[in-house]
C-alpha positions in Angstrom: 21.0 -15.0 4.7 17.3 -15.6 4.1 15.5 -16.6 7.2 12.9 -19.4 7.2 9.8 -18.7 9.4 8.0 -21.3 11.4 4.8 -21.2 13.4 6.1 -18.6 15.9 5.0 -15.0 15.4 8.3 -13.4 14.9 10.5 -11.9 12.2 14.3 -11.3 12.0 15.7 -7.8 12.2 14.7 -6.0 9.0 18.3 -4.7 8.7 19.4 -8.3 7.9 17.5 -8.2 4.6 19.2 -9.1 1.3 20.2 -6.2 -1.0 16.9 -6.6 -2.9 15.0 -6.4 0.4 14.2 -10.1 0.7 14.2 -10.9 4.4 12.4 -14.2 5.1 10.5 -17.1 3.6 7.5 -19.1 4.8 5.1 -18.5 7.6 1.4 -17.7 6.9 -0.9 -14.8 6.0 -2.7 -14.7 9.3 -3.9 -11.3 10.5 -1.6 -11.4 13.5 1.5 -12.2 11.3 0.6 -9.6 8.7 0.2 -6.8 11.3 3.4 -7.8 13.0 5.1 -7.5 9.7 3.7 -4.1 8.7 4.4 -2.6 12.1 8.1 -3.5 11.6 8.4 -2.4 8.0 8.0 -5.8 6.4 5.4 -6.9 3.8 4.7 -10.1 1.7 5.4 -10.1 -2.0 5.4 -13.3 -4.0 3.7 -15.1 -7.0 1.4 -18.1 -7.1 4.3 -20.5 -7.9 6.5 -19.3 -5.0 6.4 -19.7 -1.2 5.5 -16.7 0.9 8.3 -14.2 0.6 8.7 -11.3 3.1 10.5 -8.1 2.1 11.9 -5.1 3.9 13.6 -2.8 1.3 16.6 -0.8 2.3 14.8 2.3 1.0 11.1 3.1 0.9 9.3 5.3 -1.7 6.9 7.4 0.4 4.6 10.4 0.3 4.3 12.9 3.1 0.7 14.3 2.7 1.9 18.0 3.2 4.3 17.5 0.3 1.6 16.4 -2.1 1.9 18.1 -5.5 -1.3 18.3 -7.7 -0.8 19.3 -11.3 -2.9 22.1 -12.8 -4.6 19.7 -15.1 -5.5 17.4 -12.2 -6.9 20.3 -10.2 -9.1 21.2 -13.2 -10.4 17.6 -13.3 -11.1 17.6 -9.6 -13.0 20.9 -9.9 -15.4 19.3 -12.4 -16.6 16.8 -9.7 -16.5 14.1 -12.3 -15.6 11.5 -9.6 -17.4 10.5 -6.4 -15.0 9.2 -3.7 -15.8 6.8 -0.8 -13.8 4.9 1.8 -14.3 1.3 2.7 -17.5 1.0 0.6 -16.3 -2.0 -1.4 -12.9 -3.3 -0.3 -13.3 -6.6 -2.1 -14.1 -5.1 -5.4 -11.1 -2.8 -5.2 -8.6 -5.5 -4.4 -10.0 -7.8 -7.1 -9.6 -4.9 -9.6 -6.1 -4.3 -8.4 -5.3 -8.0 -8.9 -6.3 -7.7 -12.5 -4.1 -4.7 -13.1 -0.4 -5.6 -12.5 1.9 -3.0 -11.0 3.9 -0.8 -13.5 6.7 -2.8 -15.0 5.3 -6.2 -14.0 4.0 -8.8 -16.4 1.6 -10.6 -14.0 -0.1 -10.0 -10.7 1.4 -10.6 -7.2 -2.1 -10.4 -5.6 -2.8 -14.1 -5.4 -6.1 -15.6 -4.3 -4.5 -16.3 -0.9 -3.5 -12.6 -0.6 -7.0 -11.4 -1.5 -8.5 -13.6 1.2 -5.9 -12.5 3.7 -6.4 -8.8 3.1 -10.2 -9.1 3.0 -9.8 -10.6 6.5 -7.6 -7.7 7.5 -10.3 -5.3 6.3 -13.0 -7.1 8.3 -10.8 -6.7 11.4 -10.4 -3.0 10.7 -6.7 -3.0 9.7 -7.0 -2.7 5.9 -8.8 0.1 4.1 -9.9 1.0 0.5 -10.6 4.2 -1.3 -13.1 3.9 -4.1 -13.5 6.3 -7.0 -16.8 6.2 -8.8 -18.0 7.6 -12.1 -21.7 7.3 -13.1 -22.2 4.8 -10.2 -19.4 2.5 -11.6 -16.1 1.8 -10.0 -13.6 3.9 -12.0 -10.5 3.4 -9.8 -9.2 3.1 -6.3 -6.5 1.9 -3.9 -6.1 -0.2 -0.8 -3.6 -0.6 2.0 -2.9 -1.4 5.6 -3.0 1.0 8.5 0.0 0.7 10.8 -0.4 3.5 13.4 -0.4 6.8 11.5 1.2 5.3 8.5 -0.8 4.0 5.5 1.0 1.1 3.9 -0.3 1.4 0.3 -0.5 -2.0 -1.4 -1.9 -1.4 -4.9 -4.1 0.9 -6.9 -5.9 0.7 -10.3 -7.5 3.0 -12.8 -10.3 1.9 -15.1 -10.8 5.6 -16.0 -7.9 8.0 -16.5 -6.8 9.9 -13.4 -9.0 7.9 -11.1 -6.2 6.4 -9.0 -4.6 9.8 -8.7 -7.9 11.1 -7.4 -8.0 8.4 -4.8 -4.4 9.2 -3.6 -5.2 12.9 -3.5 -8.3 12.2 -1.4 -6.3 10.0 1.0 -3.7 12.8 1.5 -6.3 15.5 2.0 -9.0 13.7 4.0 -7.1 11.4 6.4 -4.8 11.9 9.3 -2.0 9.7 8.1 1.5 11.1 8.8 3.0 9.1 6.0 1.9 7.1 2.9 4.1 4.2 2.0 4.0 3.8 -1.8 6.5 0.9 -1.8 7.4 0.8 -5.5 8.9 3.8 -7.4 6.8 5.1 -10.3 7.2 8.3 -12.3 3.7 9.5 -11.7 4.0 9.1 -7.9 7.4 11.0 -8.1 5.6 13.8 -9.9 3.0 13.9 -7.1 5.7 14.4 -4.4 6.8 10.9 -3.4 10.4 10.4 -2.5 12.8 7.8 -1.2 13.7 7.6 2.5 15.9 5.1 4.3 14.5 2.0 6.0 15.7 3.5 9.4 13.6 6.7 8.7 10.6 4.6 7.7 10.7 2.4 10.8 11.2 5.5 12.9 8.0 6.8 11.4 6.2 3.6 12.2 7.3 3.5 15.8 7.6 7.2 16.7 5.0 9.0 14.6 4.7 12.6 15.8 1.3 13.6 17.3 -1.4 14.8 15.0 -1.9 18.7 15.0 
């Protein structure tokens, strides 16, 4: 059963999601609703020709920073200092670039104009963050996502230059205090970097009961 949302700020139990993770339809992209969703393991994912669709997958593809694996070739690239990395320097440019670079296996973008406006609003309120990778003063790659406690809910990444999005993810793992990075969608290159599947129950437990930072 797919639930229809109204003006009230509430979601059904994520365990009631369909086999594909679809939980609810409707509502809006206000900062309050978005943050309520992320704190409960739910996120919006839809196209321009669809209503707002809310998902809570039965499994999550995640990366625990201590489990990060960096290939020898990537370590060599990082040692050359070919990239300069910043955080929250240009969130709008990162999300725009991600919208022009569909996720692996997808023909079009799910980052609609309404989504861009909503996440820029989240960024202004301090909930959404970007990592930018620069080469010769040009944006070479990056990623953005939403902070829910000590979990970073990764939304999308892009590479205009080879390995730049990997550099962004490595920086995020090594230079932040996130306990868990939610990668959402399985990809081979994230698997090679140490990401793995966990159950929804494990993921929601991480959201609500994150162990203290060392």
